[in-house]
C-alpha positions in Angstrom: -59.1 5.9 13.5 -57.7 7.7 16.6 -60.3 7.9 19.4 -60.0 11.7 19.6 -60.0 12.3 15.9 -63.6 13.7 15.8 -62.8 16.1 18.7 -59.6 17.3 17.0 -61.4 17.9 13.6 -64.2 19.7 15.4 -61.7 22.0 17.1 -60.0 22.7 13.8 -63.3 23.5 12.2 -64.2 25.9 15.0 -60.7 27.6 14.6 -61.2 28.0 10.9 -64.6 29.5 11.4 -63.3 31.9 14.0 -60.2 32.9 12.0 -62.4 33.5 9.0 -63.8 36.6 10.7 -61.7 39.7 9.9 -62.3 41.3 13.3 -61.0 38.3 15.1 -57.9 38.1 12.9 -57.2 41.8 13.5 -57.6 41.3 17.3 -55.3 38.2 17.2 -52.6 40.1 15.2 -52.8 43.0 17.6 -52.4 40.8 20.6 -49.6 38.8 19.1 -47.8 42.0 18.1 -48.2 43.3 21.6 -46.9 40.1 23.1 -43.8 40.2 20.8 -43.1 43.8 21.7 -43.4 42.9 25.4 -40.9 40.0 25.1 -38.4 42.2 23.2 -38.8 45.0 25.8 -38.2 42.6 28.7 -35.2 41.0 27.0 -33.6 44.4 26.4 -34.1 45.3 30.0 -32.7 41.9 31.1 -29.6 42.1 28.9 -28.9 45.8 29.1 -25.9 45.4 31.5 -24.8 41.9 30.2 -21.0 42.4 29.7 -20.6 38.9 28.1 -23.2 39.7 25.4 -21.6 43.1 24.8 -18.2 41.6 24.3 -19.5 38.7 22.2 -21.3 41.0 19.8 -18.8 43.9 20.0 -21.5 46.1 21.4 -23.8 45.6 18.5 -27.3 45.5 20.1 -29.0 45.0 16.7 -27.0 41.8 16.1 -27.9 40.6 19.6 -31.5 41.3 19.0 -31.5 39.6 15.6 -30.0 36.5 17.1 -32.5 36.6 20.0 -35.4 36.9 17.6 -34.3 33.7 15.9 -33.8 31.7 19.1 -36.0 29.1 20.6 -36.0 31.1 23.8 -37.6 34.1 22.0 -40.3 31.9 20.4 -41.1 30.2 23.7 -41.4 33.5 25.5 -43.5 34.9 22.7 -45.8 31.8 22.7 -46.3 32.2 26.5 -46.9 35.9 26.4 -49.2 35.5 23.4 -51.3 33.0 25.3 -51.7 35.4 28.2 -52.9 38.2 25.8 -55.2 36.0 23.8 -56.9 34.4 26.8 -58.4 37.8 27.3 -60.3 37.5 24.0 
């Protein structure tokens, strides 16, 4: 047995109990959606005048966004932004 196994299983049990409540799930979904939208908005602002991206994608902002949404960078930003929003719960 791992020395922290009991603590880990207790944390999982608490998370399952918490996520079993519909109100908490709605609040989490809302905050994660808000975090996602914030990351996308900031990315659009940061890349608006990026000539290299414009040339690479032939001006297709939708293709740029689609690639960004699949990137590790997006997921890392979303994770960090989501944590900021969820800490307020």
